[in-house]
C-alpha positions as CSV (number, residue, x, y, z in Angstrom):
1,X,0.0,0.0,0.0
2,X,1.3,3.4,-0.9
3,X,1.4,6.4,1.4
4,X,-2.2,7.7,1.6
5,X,-2.2,11.5,1.9
6,X,0.2,14.5,2.1
7,X,-1.2,17.9,2.9
8,X,0.6,21.2,2.3
9,X,-0.3,24.7,3.4
10,X,1.2,28.0,2.1
11,X,0.4,31.6,2.6
12,X,-2.4,32.9,0.4
13,X,-1.0,34.6,-2.7
14,X,-1.6,38.4,-3.2
15,X,-4.7,37.9,-5.5
16,X,-6.3,35.2,-3.5
17,X,-9.2,35.2,-1.0
18,X,-7.5,35.8,2.4
19,X,-10.4,34.2,4.2
20,X,-9.4,30.8,2.9
21,X,-6.4,28.6,3.5
22,X,-4.1,27.9,0.6
23,X,-4.0,24.1,0.8
24,X,-2.9,21.3,-1.4
25,X,-3.6,17.6,-0.6
26,X,-2.1,14.8,-2.6
27,X,-3.7,11.4,-1.9
28,X,-4.1,7.9,-3.2
29,X,-7.4,6.2,-3.6
30,X,-8.1,2.6,-4.5
31,X,-10.8,2.3,-7.2
32,X,-10.7,-1.5,-7.0
33,X,-8.3,-1.9,-9.9
34,X,-5.3,-0.3,-8.1
35,X,-4.4,3.1,-6.7
36,X,-4.8,6.4,-8.4
37,X,-3.5,9.8,-7.5
38,X,-5.8,12.7,-6.6
39,X,-4.7,16.3,-6.2
40,X,-7.2,18.6,-4.3
41,X,-6.5,22.3,-3.8
42,X,-8.3,25.4,-2.7
43,X,-5.7,27.8,-4.0
44,X,-2.1,26.9,-4.8
45,X,0.3,29.4,-6.3
46,X,3.5,28.5,-8.2
47,X,5.5,31.3,-9.7
48,X,8.9,29.7,-10.4
49,X,10.1,26.7,-12.3
50,X,12.0,25.4,-9.2
51,X,8.7,25.4,-7.2
52,X,6.9,23.6,-10.0
53,X,9.8,21.0,-10.2
54,X,9.6,20.6,-6.4
55,X,5.9,19.7,-6.6
56,X,6.5,17.4,-9.5
57,X,9.3,15.6,-7.7
58,X,7.1,15.2,-4.6
59,X,4.3,13.7,-6.7
60,X,6.7,11.4,-8.5
61,X,8.3,10.2,-5.1
62,X,4.8,9.4,-3.8
63,X,4.1,7.3,-6.9
64,X,7.3,5.3,-6.2
65,X,6.5,4.6,-2.5
66,X,5.6,0.9,-2.0
67,X,4.5,-0.4,1.4
């Protein structure tokens, strides 16, 4: 079984709704034919290539985790 959920929180970006949390959850769900990855976010800002690569690397590492 793979790691089930990771949750991230960042400060709301300048154009976002400051009454909400900027959150990102990455989770695995089993649809009966194996796990699939779900990304759920309220607001998530990425403004540089290194930040995008960091998120991609995190998702990729989650896909590689075997329990």
